[in-house]
Wavefront OBJ file of the C-alpha trace (Angstrom):
o trace
v -3.437 15.339 -17.963
v -1.866 18.669 -18.111
v 1.553 18.021 -15.824
v 2.509 21.324 -14.110
v 6.063 21.721 -13.168
v 6.492 21.062 -9.480
v 8.374 24.242 -7.362
v 11.435 23.384 -5.794
v 10.543 22.421 -2.285
v 7.079 20.193 -3.446
v 9.972 18.456 -5.586
v 12.060 17.997 -2.304
v 9.114 16.845 -0.285
v 7.757 14.419 -2.753
v 11.674 12.962 -2.857
v 11.334 12.465 0.988
v 8.329 10.483 0.158
v 9.583 8.228 -2.732
v 12.663 7.495 -0.259
v 9.889 6.462 2.703
v 8.195 4.495 -0.020
v 11.601 2.938 -1.055
v 12.172 2.013 2.636
v 8.546 0.561 3.329
v 7.372 -1.128 0.114
v 9.125 -3.767 -2.061
v 7.040 -2.155 -4.687
v 4.549 0.177 -5.637
v 2.362 -0.268 -9.436
v -0.316 2.052 -10.140
v -2.905 1.127 -12.911
v -3.865 5.210 -14.443
v -6.185 3.003 -16.831
v -8.499 6.489 -16.406
v -5.919 9.015 -15.457
v -4.796 10.612 -19.028
v -8.372 12.185 -19.678
v -8.711 13.800 -16.679
v -8.455 17.901 -16.788
v -9.528 20.516 -14.681
v -10.361 20.666 -10.638
v -10.115 17.295 -9.797
v -11.558 15.206 -6.476
v -9.797 12.041 -5.679
v -11.094 9.560 -3.594
v -9.190 7.000 -2.136
v -10.538 3.785 -0.102
v -8.447 3.728 3.553
v -6.716 0.539 4.333
v -3.559 0.904 6.062
v -3.156 4.121 8.322
v -1.481 7.056 7.124
v 0.941 4.854 5.103
v -1.891 4.987 2.672
v -0.348 8.343 1.379
v 2.801 7.030 0.030
v 1.522 5.121 -2.752
v -1.332 7.641 -3.606
v 0.951 10.039 -3.700
v 2.798 8.081 -6.545
v -0.244 7.868 -8.245
v -1.719 11.854 -7.553
v 1.544 13.969 -6.985
v -0.558 16.997 -7.762
v -2.949 16.536 -5.195
v -3.310 18.417 -1.906
v -4.288 15.365 0.712
v -6.836 16.067 3.201
v -5.530 14.284 6.390
v -5.750 14.205 10.199
v -4.105 16.696 12.308
v -1.992 13.744 14.186
v 0.212 13.367 11.371
v 1.489 16.958 11.804
v 2.273 17.223 14.958
v 6.023 16.515 14.284
v 8.588 17.242 11.930
v 8.622 14.080 10.380
v 5.246 13.686 9.959
v 4.748 17.055 8.135
v 7.188 16.040 5.733
v 6.133 12.502 4.920
v 2.462 13.252 5.185
v 2.015 16.940 3.561
v -1.560 18.154 2.981
v -4.375 19.806 4.808
v -4.895 19.109 8.482
v -8.250 18.252 9.724
v -9.441 16.940 13.098
v -10.893 14.353 13.272
v -13.712 13.441 16.367
v -11.213 10.608 17.320
v -8.197 13.584 17.173
v -10.276 15.965 19.245
v -10.848 13.485 22.306
v -6.913 13.282 22.244
v -6.586 17.077 22.419
v -5.256 17.344 19.039
v -6.689 20.717 17.541
v -7.074 21.884 14.040
v -9.392 24.996 12.462
v -11.863 22.429 10.464
v -13.827 25.262 8.981
v -10.844 26.886 7.341
v -9.431 23.685 6.077
v -12.774 23.024 4.823
v -12.741 26.375 3.209
v -9.554 26.034 1.779
v -10.392 22.610 0.396
v -13.090 24.461 -2.006
v -11.079 27.606 -2.844
v -8.099 25.379 -3.732
v -10.408 22.999 -6.170
v -12.741 26.384 -7.201
v -8.638 27.575 -8.503
v -8.260 24.388 -10.806
v -6.283 22.374 -8.444
v -6.793 18.642 -7.020
v -7.884 17.138 -3.954
v -7.122 13.842 -2.376
v -9.945 12.980 0.231
v -10.296 9.348 2.670
v -14.158 9.606 2.754
v -14.095 6.763 5.299
v -12.027 8.880 7.990
v -9.784 6.154 9.405
v -8.422 2.928 8.029
v -9.418 -0.730 8.546
v -7.859 -3.798 6.867
v -11.447 -5.486 7.568
v -13.698 -7.038 4.004
v -14.754 -4.117 3.279
v -14.592 -0.567 3.686
v -16.003 1.551 6.361
v -19.149 3.658 6.399
v -18.175 6.762 4.241
v -18.271 10.275 6.033
v -20.400 12.794 4.232
v -17.076 15.422 4.498
v -16.330 15.188 0.225
v -19.617 15.183 -0.798
v -20.006 18.793 0.869
v -16.865 19.690 -0.637
v -18.321 18.423 -3.846
v -21.584 20.306 -3.487
v -19.943 23.416 -2.447
v -17.697 23.431 -5.558
v -20.476 22.941 -8.245
v -22.524 25.992 -6.167
v -19.638 27.992 -7.550
v -20.426 26.989 -10.752
v -17.172 24.997 -11.389
v -17.263 21.513 -12.610
v -15.258 18.940 -11.091
v -13.654 15.628 -12.062
v -14.311 12.930 -9.481
v -11.882 9.859 -9.529
v -12.149 7.054 -7.379
v -9.011 5.235 -5.969
v -8.443 2.235 -4.182
v -5.182 0.389 -2.756
v -4.143 -3.458 -2.325
v -1.485 -4.406 -0.277
v -0.203 -8.281 -0.807
v 0.384 -8.074 2.881
v -0.363 -4.578 4.500
v 1.648 -5.464 7.633
v 4.255 -6.541 6.525
v 7.527 -5.004 5.879
v 8.350 -4.136 2.033
v 5.117 -5.538 0.861
v 3.847 -5.082 -2.319
v 1.001 -2.562 -3.234
v -1.260 -2.185 -5.966
v -3.108 1.532 -6.446
v -6.014 1.247 -8.774
v -7.477 4.485 -10.857
v -11.364 3.812 -11.184
v -13.722 5.955 -13.729
v -13.569 9.437 -13.683
v -16.836 11.154 -12.823
v -17.739 14.782 -14.290
v -20.031 16.418 -12.217
v -21.612 19.942 -14.062
v -23.080 22.393 -11.991
v -26.350 22.149 -13.297
v -26.997 18.194 -12.365
v -28.618 17.137 -9.358
v -25.480 17.611 -6.860
v -27.184 17.814 -3.236
v -24.858 16.562 -0.764
v -26.830 13.121 -0.105
v -26.939 12.163 -3.636
v -23.308 12.707 -4.383
v -22.472 10.562 -1.221
v -24.602 7.812 -2.955
v -22.662 7.969 -6.096
v -19.214 8.334 -4.356
v -20.090 5.127 -2.439
v -20.358 3.168 -5.379
v -17.540 4.380 -7.368
v -15.206 3.091 -4.600
v -16.760 -0.014 -4.059
v -16.322 -0.400 -7.829
v -12.646 -0.800 -7.216
v -12.627 -2.108 -3.888
v -12.864 -5.027 -2.821
v -16.321 -5.688 -0.579
v -16.508 -9.491 0.761
v -18.386 -10.527 3.664
v -15.956 -12.174 6.243
v -12.381 -12.295 7.401
v -12.010 -15.617 6.857
v -13.324 -14.884 2.927
v -10.905 -12.060 2.093
v -8.097 -14.315 3.555
v -8.773 -16.670 1.138
v -9.108 -14.487 -1.988
v -6.074 -12.663 -0.863
v -4.510 -15.868 -0.762
v -5.212 -17.298 -3.605
v -4.647 -13.916 -5.877
v -1.003 -14.157 -4.250
v -0.946 -17.783 -5.530
v -2.084 -16.881 -8.974
v 0.546 -13.859 -9.604
v 3.169 -16.274 -8.862
v 5.289 -16.665 -12.335
v 2.446 -15.871 -14.200
v 2.818 -11.985 -14.663
v -0.944 -11.461 -13.687
v -1.979 -8.144 -11.790
v -2.806 -8.926 -8.161
v -5.695 -6.423 -8.307
v -7.058 -8.345 -11.327
v -6.457 -11.600 -9.292
v -8.766 -10.137 -6.276
v -11.351 -8.966 -8.422
v -11.947 -12.044 -9.756
v -11.740 -13.851 -7.068
v -13.857 -11.270 -4.999
v -16.849 -12.343 -7.532
v -16.581 -15.770 -5.839
v -14.923 -18.998 -5.718
v -15.711 -22.064 -7.717
v -16.575 -24.706 -5.460
v -14.089 -26.994 -7.006
v -11.546 -24.703 -6.238
v -12.311 -24.260 -2.608
v -12.041 -27.326 -1.865
v -8.841 -27.933 -3.672
v -7.622 -24.916 -1.527
v -9.077 -26.411 1.817
v -7.179 -30.026 1.022
v -3.797 -28.074 0.209
v -3.839 -26.214 3.259
v -4.724 -29.348 5.289
v -2.058 -30.952 4.037
v 0.574 -28.580 4.031
v -0.364 -28.137 7.477
v 0.145 -31.692 8.131
v 3.384 -31.429 6.592
v 5.059 -28.652 8.495
v 5.726 -26.451 5.859
v 5.351 -22.635 6.038
v 3.175 -20.244 4.521
v 4.129 -16.901 1.904
v 1.087 -14.343 2.346
v -0.777 -17.613 3.054
v 0.508 -19.717 -0.009
v 2.286 -22.903 1.099
v 4.745 -21.611 -1.518
v 7.162 -24.117 -3.301
v 9.485 -23.602 -6.088
v 7.438 -23.351 -9.956
v 10.900 -24.015 -11.441
v 13.174 -26.755 -10.640
v 14.076 -26.892 -6.786
v 17.668 -26.778 -7.083
v 17.428 -23.387 -8.740
v 15.409 -21.719 -6.116
v 17.975 -22.984 -3.391
v 21.067 -21.903 -5.451
v 19.440 -18.514 -5.776
v 18.984 -18.152 -2.105
v 22.318 -18.886 -1.815
v 23.340 -16.170 -3.905
v 21.364 -13.713 -2.302
v 21.827 -14.458 1.040
v 25.295 -12.829 1.406
v 23.898 -9.542 0.647
v 20.670 -9.916 2.856
v 23.135 -10.800 5.612
v 25.341 -8.222 4.958
v 22.319 -5.511 5.267
v 21.045 -6.477 8.140
v 24.687 -6.790 9.648
v 25.292 -3.005 8.791
v 21.878 -1.630 9.829
v 20.892 -3.293 12.711
v 19.575 -0.077 14.851
v 17.209 1.252 12.476
v 15.732 -2.381 11.680
v 15.442 -3.329 14.930
v 13.766 -0.140 15.926
v 11.393 -0.597 13.253
v 10.572 -4.174 14.112
v 9.728 -3.240 17.613
v 8.064 -0.386 16.887
v 5.592 -2.544 15.020
v 5.050 -5.158 17.840
v 5.004 -2.883 20.615
v 3.189 0.356 19.677
v 0.350 -0.838 17.262
v -2.760 -1.845 18.340
v -4.014 -3.154 15.491
v -2.692 -4.742 12.282
v -3.792 -1.325 10.065
v -1.016 0.746 12.096
v 1.886 -2.266 12.163
v 3.558 -0.461 9.326
v 3.132 3.156 10.236
v 4.494 2.733 13.412
v 7.403 0.441 12.105
v 7.898 3.190 9.284
v 7.909 6.118 11.750
v 10.248 4.897 14.226
v 12.676 3.412 11.262
v 12.843 6.107 9.157
v 13.423 8.051 12.247
v 15.974 6.001 13.631
v 17.363 5.536 10.199
v 18.256 9.387 10.114
v 20.414 9.294 12.718
v 22.217 5.886 11.825
v 22.938 6.286 8.380
v 24.796 9.494 8.219
v 26.688 8.346 11.854
v 27.564 5.311 10.159
v 28.781 6.744 6.675
v 30.947 9.381 8.792
v 32.427 5.990 11.136
v 33.167 4.353 7.667
v 34.400 7.100 6.002
v 37.079 8.026 8.901
v 38.124 4.379 9.763
v 38.077 2.705 6.493
v 37.893 5.243 3.710
v 35.700 6.637 1.125
v 35.570 3.348 -1.044
v 33.453 2.402 2.208
v 31.004 4.919 1.699
v 29.888 3.550 -1.749
v 29.974 -0.177 -0.458
v 27.673 0.876 2.538
v 25.313 2.610 0.400
v 25.494 -0.311 -2.296
v 25.030 -3.116 0.373
v 21.755 -1.190 1.765
v 20.527 -0.269 -1.283
v 20.894 -3.593 -2.672
v 19.649 -5.591 0.042
v 16.474 -3.574 0.621
v 15.090 -4.411 -2.688
v 16.567 -7.957 -1.762
v 14.149 -8.524 1.150
v 10.800 -9.720 -0.288
v 12.291 -12.048 -2.972
v 14.528 -13.641 -0.405
v 11.771 -13.733 2.143
v 9.420 -15.591 -0.646
v 12.865 -17.975 -1.517
v 13.464 -18.807 1.981
v 10.015 -19.925 2.432
v 10.221 -22.239 -0.622
v 13.787 -23.459 -0.089
v 12.888 -24.375 3.406
v 9.603 -26.329 2.289
v 11.610 -27.937 -0.520
v 13.843 -29.575 1.806
v 11.162 -30.049 5.090
v 8.427 -32.060 2.400
v 9.762 -32.348 -1.161
v 7.066 -34.683 -2.408
v 4.457 -31.596 -1.335
v 5.864 -30.024 -4.290
v 3.764 -31.871 -7.171
v 0.498 -31.330 -4.839
v 1.560 -27.179 -4.585
v 2.186 -27.489 -8.817
v -1.253 -29.137 -9.172
v -3.060 -26.186 -7.028
v -1.410 -23.632 -8.953
v -2.141 -24.606 -12.380
v -5.766 -24.749 -11.111
v -5.581 -21.533 -9.736
v -4.224 -19.802 -13.134
v -7.042 -21.868 -14.790
v -9.505 -20.196 -12.835
v -8.609 -16.894 -13.511
v -7.875 -16.756 -17.468
v -10.571 -19.265 -18.039
v -12.889 -19.272 -15.138
l 1 2 3 4 5 6 7 8 9 10 11 12 13 14 15 16 17 18 19 20 21 22 23 24 25 26 27 28 29 30 31 32 33 34 35 36 37 38 39 40 41 42 43 44 45 46 47 48 49 50 51 52 53 54 55 56 57 58 59 60 61 62 63 64 65 66 67 68 69 70 71 72 73 74 75 76 77 78 79 80 81 82 83 84 85 86 87 88 89 90 91 92 93 94 95 96 97 98 99 100 101 102 103 104 105 106 107 108 109 110 111 112 113 114 115 116 117 118 119 120 121 122 123 124 125 126 127 128 129 130 131 132 133 134 135 136 137 138 139 140 141 142 143 144 145 146 147 148 149 150 151 152 153 154 155 156 157 158 159 160 161 162 163 164 165 166 167 168 169 170 171 172 173 174 175 176 177 178 179 180 181 182 183 184 185 186 187 188 189 190 191 192 193 194 195 196 197 198 199 200 201 202 203 204 205 206 207 208 209 210 211 212 213 214 215 216 217 218 219 220 221 222 223 224 225 226 227 228 229 230 231 232 233 234 235 236 237 238 239 240 241 242 243 244 245 246 247 248 249 250 251 252 253 254 255 256 257 258 259 260 261 262 263 264 265 266 267 268 269 270 271 272 273 274 275 276 277 278 279 280 281 282 283 284 285 286 287 288 289 290 291 292 293 294 295 296 297 298 299 300 301 302 303 304 305 306 307 308 309 310 311 312 313 314 315 316 317 318 319 320 321 322 323 324 325 326 327 328 329 330 331 332 333 334 335 336 337 338 339 340 341 342 343 344 345 346 347 348 349 350 351 352 353 354 355 356 357 358 359 360 361 362 363 364 365 366 367 368 369 370 371 372 373 374 375 376 377 378 379 380 381 382 383 384 385 386 387 388 389 390 391 392 393 394 395 396 397 398 399 400 401 402 403
């Protein structure tokens, strides 16, 4: 795809969004399997899982796209900075007194595509961490229909977003780009037909299961499969979405029951034990611990504010990360300059570099340290459980690679 240079304002906005993504997620992986061949006006369709925070990983996959989003995100300056786009008022927004000119926004979207631009739409209209997508609204199909009636060809690209633990701070995320569909003005482009085609495209890249229990099991197995293997989390999800072998299901049930009896902890649903020698994990934990402790000790206010916001303000799992990010980032914008100023005056310039290094290093270590902590605790709590876990891990890998 031809990449246009960004104007200065857009570059600054993207930099702020990348910084916010660094604060919120441990790693964002974009699997751009089909983006290189995409040209011309592009309509991106994304599955909506984790509230407004979906926008940060999606923006890394589609930095040139204008996002169609809820007007509630533009009520604050921070929201407008972190979530740029074309605002519309959904039914639930209007019931809260939030207004936007939806007709003007729709015309803006259509004109943007007719001019050769890129537009990102979340057809579900709201997010859910449930076992399958919510019903798709008709807005994206109507936008595509209007563009095609203007005799403009349109490329439609489906995307899905998969979190290893959506509500957890510093989760890992994968964005998957699906197979593009090129629509020509002379095709059958009735809105109802387009909506059906778009639904099928999104279901191909997403995960569609029958129950929360089955989703939890599939996510647990996918997390286990990625441990030490280099396998992509999304590929493992899709593998187990197709079905879990009866033998592996039985082995998983036995493992989880024994883990509960042994009193071990889980990480992303996995009763984790070290894959390599146990002493290596414990030694690594001891090496990392001082950096993580210093990170928490030097940034207590934004970390505590974000944690409390996620616990007290969120009314469902799919907005825990959003509230943590909004309050945590807002608090950090006040705390960090104040901390830097105090350190500079009381200690000296070298302290500024030390604080910045501690913060950046500590932030990157939160996820691996959390995982190591679970493995180290379980090693001390139930050392005999490791053999059972390793046998289970081998079974999972065998199922994914040869099943």
